N, C-alpha and C positions, 0 to 999 in steps of 0.2 A: 416518571418514565412515560413518554408519549407512545401512542399506539403504533407510531411509525416503526419503532424498534422492536417489533413483535415477531414471534414465530411465523405468524401468518404472512408477513411481508418478507422476512429474511431467513426463515427456517428451511429445513430443520437444522438446528444447532443444539449442542449440549453445553451447559455451563459447568465448567470444572474448576473447583476451588483449589488453587495451588498454595494457599496459606499466605502468610504475611510477606509482602514484597518490599524490600528496602530499596529505595530509589537513589540514583546517582546524585541527585540534588539535595539529598539529606532527609527527605520525608519518607514515609512508608505508606503502603496500602494494606491494611489488615484484610485478611480474607479476599485476596485478589482473585477474581473469577475471570477465566478466559472462555469466550464463546468459541466452540470448536465444531466444525462440520467435517465429517469423515465420509469419504467415498472410496469404496473398495475395502479389501481385507488384508491385514498383514500376513505375509507368508511365514513359514515355520521358523526361518532364521532371522526374520524381521529386517530383511535387506531391501525390501521394496517400498520403503516409506518415502513419500515426497511431501515436503512442506511448502505451503503456499501462504505467505503473509499478505495482509490486505493493504490497500492504499488509502489516501486521504478521502474521507467520506464514504468509501466503499465498504461492503461487507462480504461475507463468504458467499452470499447469493449471487452477486455479479461474477465472482470467480467461477462458480459452478456454471452459470449461464454462458459465459464467454469462452471458457477454456477446458472444461472437464466433460468427458463423454466417451461413449463407446466408439472406437476407431480413431479417437483423437490421440495426441501424444500423451495427454494426461488421461489415461484409460483406466477406469476403476476395475476392469477385468484383469488388469496386469499389476496395478499399483495400489497401495493404500495411500490415498491423497488426503492429507490433513491440512485443512484450511483454518488458520488461527486468526481470529479478528483482533486487530491491534487494540491495545488499551486506549480508551477514550473514544472509540468509534460508535458507542451507543449500545452494542451488544455485550462486549466484554465490560469489565468495570470501567465506568465513565462518569463524568460530571452529572449526566442526566439520570443515572440509576444508583448513584451513591446517596448515602444518608448522613445525617449529622454534619460534622465539620467538613467532610469531604464533598458534600453536595454542591452542585453548581460551581460558582466562582471559587469555592474553597478547595476544589480538586487540586492535588499537588502537580508540580511540573514533572512530566514523564519524558524520558529520552528514548531514542531508538534502541540504545543499549539496554535499557530497562525492559523493553518489549522482548528483546532477543534472550536476555537472561531468564525472563519468565517463560518463554517458549521452551528453552532448554530444560528448565525444571519440569515443565509439563511432559516433554517427550521422554526424558530419562526416567522420571519417577512414576508417571501415570501410564505411559506406554511401554516402558522398559527398553527404549531404543538406545543403540550404541552408535548409530550412524544414520545418515540420510542419503538416499540415492540421488536426490536433487533438492535444491531449494530454488524456487522460481517465484519472482514477484515483480510487479510493475510499480513505478513511481515510488511512493513511500515503501511499497513492498520490495522494490529494488534496494532501497536504503537498508532495509532489514536483511535482505539477501547478502549484501556486502558485509554487514556487521557479523552475520553468522559465519561467513567464510573466513573473516579475519580473526574473530574471537574464538571460534571453535574449528580450527583448520583440519583437525583429524576427524571430525564428526561429519563434515560436509564433503561428499564425494564429487558432486557436480553442482555448479551454480549458474543460474541464468538471470542476471539482473536486466529487466526490461525498462527502458524509458526512465532511467534514474541514475544518480551518481553516488559514488562512495563518500564524497564530501560535498555538501551543499554549496552552491556558488553564491557570491555576493548578489548577483542578479536575482536569484531565486529567493534569497533572504528578503530583499526589498519587495519583491512581488508578493510574498506571503505576508509581509507587513501591511501592504495595501489591502489584501484580503481581510486581515484582522481589523484594520481601521474601518473598512466598509461596514462591518458589524458593530464594532464598539462605539462608533460615532452616531449610531441611531439612538436618539434620546430614549426610545423605548427599551433599549438594552439594559439600562439602569444598573450599570456595573455588574451585570450578570445575574441580577435579581428579578428578572422579568417573570411573568406568570406562565407564559407559553411561547413557543416558537412563533406562533402567528402574530404575537405582539411586536415581533422584531422583523416583520415582513419587509419593511423598506430596506433595512440593512442587509437582509438575506438576498433581496433582489439586486442590490448593488454588487454584492459578493458574486452572484450568478453572472452578472454582466462582465465583471472582470475575468471570470473563468471563460466566458464566451470569447472575449477578445484575445486571450493568450492561449487558451486550451486547445483551440483548433489551429488553423494556420491561415496566412494571408491567401494561399491558394484555395483553401476551403471556401473562403468568401468570394474570391474572384470567379470561381467556377459554379457558384450558387449550389454548392454541395448539399445545403440544407434541404433542397427540393428532393434530392434522392433519398433523404431521410424522412420524407413525408410532410414537409412543411412548405406552404405556398410562399411565405414571406419570411424575411429575417426577424421582424418583430414577433411573428407567431412562433418562430423557432426559439427566440429568447424567452418569451413569456411562457410557453407551454412545455418546452423541453428543458431548457436550462433553469429558469426560475422555478418551474414545477418540480424539478429534481431536488433542489436545495430547500424548498419552502417548508417541508415538514421536519427538517433536521434541527437538532438542538444546537443553538449558537455556541454554548459553552463547550460542547463536544468538538465542534469545528475549530474553535480557538485552541483547545488542548492539542489537537492534532497539528494545527498550523505551527504552534510553538515548537513542537517536536520536529516537524519537517525542517524548519529553519536551521536547526542545530545538528542535523544529521552529519556525522563526521567520523569515519572509521579511524582516522589518525589520532583520535583520543586514546586509542589503545597503545600508541607508540610515541607519546609525548609530542604530538603534532606533526610527526614525520609521515606524510602520506605514502611515499615510496616504500618506507619500511613496513607500514601497515599492509599495503597491497602485496608486498613481497612475501608476506606470511601465508598467503592463500595457497593451499595445496589442491583444492578442487579444480577439476577440469571446468573452465569457465567460458561461457559464451556471453559476451557483452552485446546487448541487443537494443540500441537506441532506435527511435522512430525518426525517419528521414526529415520530416517537417515539424518536429517537436520544437517549440519555442521556449520551453523550460530547460530541458536536459538535451542540449544540442549534440549532434554527432561528434563535433569537434571536442566538446568537453568529455564525452564518454570515451572517445578514442584516446585522449591524453591519459586517462586512467587505465584503460585496457593495456596500454603499452607498458604499464608498471606491474602487470599481473603475470606471473609465470604460468605457462601451460594454458594460455587463454587465446581466444579468437574473437575478432570483431565481426559481428553478424548484424548489421543494421537492417531494420524492417522498413520497407517503403510504404508510405501512406500519406496522402495530403490531409488526412484527418488530424494529423498532429498528435499531441499528447493524449487527447481524448479518444483517439483510435483504440486505446486500451479497453474501452468499454464494448468493443466488439462491433463497431459500426461499419468496419471495412472487412468484408469476407476474405478478400485477397490477402490482407495483412494477417488475418488469423491463419490462413494456409501457410504463410511464411513462418509464423510462430511454431506451428505444428511440425513443419519440416525441420527447423533448427532443433527443436526439443527432441524429436525422434532420433535425429543424428547424435545429439549430445548423450541421450540415454543409451544409445547403442555403443558408445565409446567405453572401453574398459575403465573401471574406476581406478584412480591412481593408488 
């Protein structure tokens, strides 16, 4: 386990052992540990719990920094906000912190549904919850939000998937494949048996460049928005911001999450019928794509929202595109808060 995935960098979080987790693909994770960050306190009837799942490469720390705080929609003074790090992200059980046959490239294939079942076990058995006031997540966090609302429709009172879809598109599958190949084609990757992340620097840099091209937007480039983020040139932005972000991450962790992202699909609950799956949702749902997102487009998200009962389409405007999720656009964060405050004020179904 590298120092990158430490309490110092990403804490505070608590590791909670939920026991053996049987995976949809057939393998299992003995002693599956979920890294959990909690902000606020459960009320007497445990009706104020909010679940925030994490996205690709992200941890509970970025969720705290970008979305949680006094006076925000996710206010710890009002709610008990439970941020659960997804399996494979380096804090929860992952290739980088597993031992024996599960270590590194031996880590089993985990699906979005596995994460959600693990989280359900955590919330019911460890916290004694019977419902969630809200599930809100971006990107892969949105995939988990949708899976929660479809798999446990009576448990989830409100749902806010941001910048993500209920069923991954063929376009996103291919993009994630390119991200995977950027890493695995680095000779230093050695089929996942590298000594440290730094040995795979070339692959991680290619990976970061792909994220730069698609994660922001063409308008982001045209308006030289990188300068507003404090970088004089695009090469400096790529090298210091994007490459610097991914450089310390464990490649096998990234590959585990990418495989999971590619196969996110709530219709697995209904034999492949997406309309039937989304029709099961009882939560009051706000579908919140980002206007200039080149992964999860507004059109793709709108097509799904129209299949969800009691839902509304609430796009967020930002030329920062998908990576606006990281809190780079203060105006977009204001939109997020306004929508979530409205959603939370809506009586639960």
